[in-house]
C-alpha positions in Angstrom: -42.0 11.1 15.7 -41.0 8.7 12.9 -43.6 8.7 10.1 -44.7 5.7 8.1 -43.0 7.0 4.9 -39.7 7.5 6.9 -40.0 3.9 8.2 -40.6 2.6 4.7 -37.7 4.6 3.3 -35.4 3.3 6.0 -36.4 -0.3 5.3 -35.8 0.2 1.6 -32.4 1.8 2.2 -31.2 -0.8 4.7 -30.2 -3.5 2.2 -28.3 -0.9 0.1 -26.4 0.4 3.2 -25.6 -3.1 4.4 -24.3 -3.9 0.9 -22.0 -0.8 1.0 -20.8 -1.9 4.4 -20.0 -5.4 3.3 -18.3 -4.2 0.1 -16.1 -1.7 1.9 -15.3 -4.1 4.6 -14.2 -6.9 2.3 -12.2 -4.7 0.0 -10.5 -3.1 3.1 -8.6 -6.3 3.6 -6.4 -5.4 0.8 -5.5 -2.1 2.3 -4.4 -3.7 5.6 -2.9 -7.0 4.5 0.2 -5.4 3.1 1.3 -3.7 6.4 2.4 -6.7 8.5 4.0 -8.3 5.4 5.8 -5.6 3.5 8.3 -4.4 6.1 9.7 -8.0 6.4 9.7 -8.4 2.6 12.1 -5.4 2.5 14.9 -7.7 3.7 13.8 -10.8 1.8 13.3 -9.1 -1.5 16.1 -6.5 -1.1 13.8 -3.5 -0.9 15.3 -0.5 0.9 13.6 1.0 4.0 13.1 4.2 2.0 11.3 2.3 -0.8 9.2 0.4 1.8 8.0 3.8 3.1 7.3 5.0 -0.4 5.2 1.9 -1.2 3.2 2.1 2.1 2.4 5.8 1.6 1.9 5.8 -2.2 -1.8 5.1 -2.0 -2.5 8.1 0.4 -0.7 10.6 -1.8 -2.4 9.2 -4.9 -5.8 9.5 -3.2 -5.0 13.1 -2.2 -4.8 14.0 -5.9 -7.7 11.7 -6.9 -10.3 12.6 -4.2 -11.5 15.8 -5.8 -12.0 14.4 -9.3 -13.6 11.3 -7.8 -16.2 13.5 -6.1 -16.8 15.4 -9.3 -17.3 12.2 -11.2 -19.9 11.0 -8.8 -22.0 14.2 -9.3 -21.5 13.9 -13.0 -22.3 10.2 -13.8 -23.7 8.9 -10.5 -22.6 6.5 -7.7 -23.1 3.0 -9.0 -20.5 2.8 -11.7 -17.7 4.6 -9.8 -18.4 2.5 -6.7 -18.3 -0.9 -8.6 -15.3 0.2 -10.6 -13.5 1.6 -7.6 -13.9 -1.8 -5.8 -12.7 -3.6 -8.9 -9.7 -1.4 -9.2 -8.8 -2.1 -5.5 -9.1 -5.8 -6.2 -6.8 -5.4 -9.3 -4.3 -3.6 -7.1 -4.3 -6.5 -4.6 -3.6 -8.9 -7.6 -0.6 -6.5 -8.2 0.8 -7.6 -4.8 0.9 -11.2 -6.0 2.7 -10.2 -9.2 5.1 -8.0 -7.2 6.2 -10.8 -4.8 7.0 -13.0 -7.8 8.6 -10.3 -9.9 12.3 -9.5 -10.5 11.3 -5.8 -10.0 9.1 -6.0 -6.9 9.5 -2.3 -6.0 8.0 -1.2 -9.3 5.0 -3.5 -9.1 4.3 -2.7 -5.4 4.4 1.0 -6.2 2.1 0.5 -9.1 -0.3 -1.6 -7.0 -0.4 1.0 -4.2 -1.0 3.9 -6.7 -3.8 1.8 -8.3 -5.2 1.2 -4.8 -5.2 4.9 -4.2 -7.3 5.6 -7.3 -9.8 2.9 -6.4 -10.1 3.9 -2.8 -10.8 7.6 -3.8 -13.7 6.3 -5.9 -15.0 4.1 -3.1 -14.7 6.7 -0.4 -16.5 9.4 -2.5 -19.3 7.0 -3.4 -19.9 5.1 -0.2 -20.9 8.1 1.8 -22.8 9.7 -1.1 -24.8 6.5 -1.5 -25.6 6.5 2.2 -26.6 10.2 2.1 -28.8 9.6 -0.9 -30.8 6.6 0.5 -31.1 7.6 4.1 -33.6 10.0 5.7 -32.4 12.9 7.8 -33.8 11.4 11.0 -31.6 8.3 10.6 -28.7 9.6 8.6 -26.3 9.8 11.5 -26.8 6.1 12.3 -26.4 5.2 8.6 -23.2 7.2 8.2 -21.8 5.7 11.4 -22.5 2.1 10.2 -20.8 2.8 6.8 -17.9 4.5 8.4 -17.5 1.5 10.8 -17.5 -0.9 7.8 -14.7 1.1 6.1 -12.8 1.3 9.4 -13.0 -2.3 10.3 -11.7 -3.7 7.0 -8.2 -2.3 7.4 -7.4 -3.9 10.8 -9.1 -7.1 9.7 -6.7 -7.1 6.7 -3.7 -6.6 9.0 -4.8 -9.6 11.1 -5.4 -11.6 7.9 -2.0 -10.7 6.5 -0.2 -11.6 9.6 -1.8 -15.0 10.3 -2.2 -16.3 6.7 1.3 -15.2 5.7 2.8 -17.1 8.7 0.7 -20.2 8.4 0.9 -20.5 4.6 2.8 -17.8 2.6 2.8 -14.2 1.7 1.5 -14.9 -1.8 -1.4 -16.8 -0.3 -2.3 -13.9 1.9 -2.3 -11.6 -1.1 -4.4 -14.0 -3.2 -7.0 -14.3 -0.4 -7.2 -10.5 0.0 -7.7 -10.3 -3.8 -10.5 -12.9 -3.6 -12.3 -10.9 -0.9 -11.9 -7.7 -3.0 -13.5 -9.6 -5.9 -16.3 -10.6 -3.7 -16.8 -6.9 -2.7 -17.2 -6.0 -6.4 -19.7 -8.8 -6.9 -21.8 -7.7 -3.9 -21.9 -4.1 -5.1 -22.7 -5.0 -8.7 -25.7 -7.1 -7.8 -27.1 -5.1 -4.9 -26.2 -1.5 -5.0 -28.4 0.6 -7.4 -27.8 4.0 -8.9 -28.8 6.5 -6.2 -27.5 9.8 -7.3 -28.4 10.8 -10.9 -30.8 9.7 -13.5 -28.5 10.4 -16.4 -25.0 11.9 -16.9 -24.8 15.6 -16.2 -22.2 17.0 -18.6 -22.5 20.5 -17.0 -20.5 19.3 -14.0 -16.9 20.5 -14.7 -14.0 18.2 -14.0 -12.3 20.6 -11.5 -15.5 22.0 -10.0 -14.7 21.1 -6.4 -17.0 21.9 -3.5 -15.8 25.0 -1.7 -19.0 26.0 0.1 -18.8 27.0 3.8 -20.2 23.7 5.1 -17.8 21.6 3.0 -14.8 23.7 4.1 -15.9 23.8 7.7 -16.5 20.0 8.0 -13.3 19.4 6.0 -11.2 21.5 8.4 -12.6 19.5 11.3 -11.8 16.3 9.5 -8.2 17.6 8.9 -7.7 18.3 12.6 -9.0 14.9 13.6 -6.8 12.9 11.2 -3.8 15.2 12.0 -4.1 14.5 15.8 -5.2 10.8 15.6 -3.3 9.3 12.7 -0.6 11.9 12.4 0.3 12.4 16.1 -1.0 9.5 18.2 -0.4 6.6 15.9 2.9 8.0 14.6 4.5 8.7 17.9 3.0 6.2 20.4 5.7 3.5 20.0 8.4 6.1 20.5 6.7 7.6 23.6 6.4 4.1 25.2 10.1 3.6 24.5 11.1 6.9 26.0 9.0 6.3 29.1 9.9 2.6 29.4 6.2 1.6 29.4 5.5 -2.0 28.2 2.8 -4.5 28.9 3.1 -7.9 30.7 0.3 -10.4 30.7 -0.3 -13.6 32.6 -2.3 -16.1 30.4 -2.9 -19.7 31.4 0.1 -19.7 33.7 2.4 -18.2 31.1 3.9 -14.8 31.3 3.9 -12.7 28.1 6.1 -9.6 28.0 5.5 -7.2 25.1 8.1 -4.8 23.9 7.3 -1.2 22.8 6.1 -2.3 19.3 3.8 -5.0 20.7 2.5 -2.8 23.4 1.8 0.1 20.9 0.0 -2.3 18.6 -2.3 -3.5 21.4 -2.9 0.1 22.5 -3.8 1.1 18.9 -6.2 -1.8 18.8 -7.8 -0.6 22.1 -8.1 2.9 20.6 -9.6 1.5 17.3 -12.0 -0.7 19.2 -13.2 2.3 21.3 -13.6 4.3 18.1 -15.6 1.4 16.5 -18.1 1.4 19.3 -18.6 5.2 19.2 -18.6 5.4 15.4 -22.0 3.8 15.3 -23.3 5.1 18.6 -22.3 8.7 17.9 -24.4 8.9 14.8 -27.3 7.2 16.5 -27.2 9.6 19.4 -27.2 12.6 17.0 -30.3 11.1 15.3 -32.0 10.6 18.7 -31.2 14.2 19.9 -32.3 15.6 16.6 -29.1 17.8 16.3 -25.5 17.1 15.3 -23.7 19.9 17.0 -24.1 18.9 20.7 -22.9 15.4 20.0 -19.9 16.6 17.9 -18.8 19.0 20.5 -19.0 16.4 23.3 -16.8 14.0 21.3 -14.3 16.7 20.3 -14.0 17.4 24.0 -13.5 13.7 24.7 -10.6 13.7 22.2 -9.1 16.7 23.9 -9.3 15.0 27.2 -7.5 12.0 25.9 -4.5 14.0 24.8 -4.6 15.9 28.1 -4.3 12.5 29.9 -1.1 11.7 28.0 0.5 14.8 29.5 0.1 13.6 33.1 2.7 11.6 35.0 3.4 8.7 32.6 1.9 5.3 33.5 0.6 2.5 31.4 -2.9 2.9 32.9 -2.9 6.6 31.9 -1.9 5.7 28.3 -4.6 3.1 28.0 -7.2 5.6 29.2 -5.9 8.2 26.8 -6.1 5.8 23.9 -9.7 4.9 24.8 -10.7 8.5 25.1 -9.0 9.6 21.8 -10.5 6.6 20.0 -13.9 7.4 21.3 -13.6 11.0 20.3 -12.4 10.2 16.8 -15.1 7.6 16.3 -17.9 9.5 17.9 -17.4 12.5 15.6 -17.3 10.4 12.4 -21.0 9.6 11.9 -22.5 13.0 13.0 -19.9 14.9 11.0 -20.5 13.3 7.6 -24.3 13.4 8.4 -24.0 17.1 9.1 -22.2 17.6 5.8 -25.0 15.7 4.0 -27.7 17.7 5.8 -26.2 21.0 4.6 -25.3 20.0 1.0 -27.6 19.8 -1.9 -28.0 16.2 -3.1 -26.6 17.0 -6.6 -23.3 18.3 -5.1 -22.9 15.6 -2.4 -20.1 13.7 -4.3 -18.0 16.9 -4.6 -18.6 17.7 -0.9 -17.3 14.2 0.1 -14.3 14.6 -2.2 -13.4 17.9 -0.5 -13.9 16.3 2.9 -11.6 13.4 2.0 -8.9 15.7 0.7 -8.7 17.5 4.1 -8.6 14.2 5.9 -5.8 12.8 3.8 -3.8 16.1 4.1 -4.1 15.9 7.9 -3.2 12.2 8.1 -0.2 12.8 5.8 1.1 16.0 7.3 0.8 14.9 10.9 3.7 12.4 10.9 6.0 14.8 9.0 5.5 17.4 11.8 4.9 15.4 14.9 8.0 13.2 14.8 10.7 15.9 14.5 8.6 18.1 16.9 8.7 15.4 19.6 12.5 15.1 19.2 12.9 18.8 19.5 10.6 19.7 22.5 9.4 16.4 23.9 6.2 14.4 24.0 4.5 16.3 26.8 4.6 19.5 24.8 3.5 17.7 21.6 0.5 16.0 23.3 -0.5 19.2 25.1 -0.6 21.1 21.8 -2.4 18.2 20.2 -5.1 18.5 22.9 -5.8 22.0 21.6 -6.4 20.7 18.0 -9.9 19.2 18.8 -10.8 22.5 20.6 -9.8 24.5 17.6 -11.8 22.1 15.4 -14.8 22.7 17.7 -14.4 26.5 17.4 -14.1 26.3 13.6 -17.2 24.0 13.5 -19.3 26.4 15.7 -18.2 29.5 13.7 -18.8 27.9 10.3 -22.2 26.4 11.1 -23.4 29.5 12.9 -22.3 31.7 9.9 -24.2 29.4 7.5 -27.3 28.6 9.4 -27.7 31.4 11.9 -28.0 28.9 14.7 -25.4 27.5 17.1 -27.2 24.1 17.1 -29.5 23.7 14.1 -31.9 20.8 14.3 -31.7 18.0 11.8 -34.9 19.2 10.1 -33.6 22.8 10.0 -30.3 21.8 8.5 -31.6 19.7 5.6 -31.2 21.7 2.3 
């Protein structure tokens, strides 16, 4: 039963959560806007394919280093300043794109902009979930985490759409300026609406390299590693090549006109299908865990859903099977997101939440970065069927790690939300 105090707390927290969602959504444009533009700029500006790859990945590797210190900073000085500053830094990085496109040394400016973006996004990711954990009640935390995760997730593809359309209708510089404007708006929203939620005053006892290595943080981090490894590292990195090998493309009949998509177009649409499926279940997964009163059953169901998606990819190839697989894998990835971060918040003392989120983000970035390095040569060596069959095992292993870790820490295979809160 929801008490009056819980209802009041939720109504007080709601504007803060919505402000976090809006801020992360708008600033996410800058992360996505570069992707449809930069590969073509490689030819126009004389940037090599290798440098384009360096530019696109620079933010992830920067964030990998910055995630831990960002989490420590949150526990030391609070959430408000790092959140607002992180959003402003991402906006500044987007301005760097405008400078780069007009510069005689575009490679240098693009790399600097992406590195700057990585620092800003580390601050934003560490603070967004910590703010949500601070202001939400245990009984509604799964829903709140799902909503914030959806806001972060939606901004990136929205930026890709923005970058593609505005750059074609107007210019590349205009797309970057518009993205920078939205990033500035994100900072303004956060500055005026998001309060300090984490500490009353700076805590100098929190050491700079005091990362969270407790069993709940490592357990949730390993699950996050597996999810990003399989989803971003395997599916998104190999889908276009799989479609090419199997000669699977999409043809549509719209308003009497036939549209034939190649492997790249088809893979883009399938990724959008997967992301859309994930978006639906990102929110509903957290909400279901709140309604059930326990995170573990929901997490295990969605991990099994992800496993089923990769298993479908190993059957006789057909476009219908690939669509179904993308829907299932997206649903699994999205459905785990809200309950998983809520579980971490349930099991982590409030004063260490920033460090716990930093650890979780490190594992996710390692999985997302390591996946493409291993999956692409592995597919060439043994084929896609074996790769996807092994990838189906990853969510199962993640589930086993989750059960073992949570049981070891709580003494229960499925602790209730109330029992989990520390």
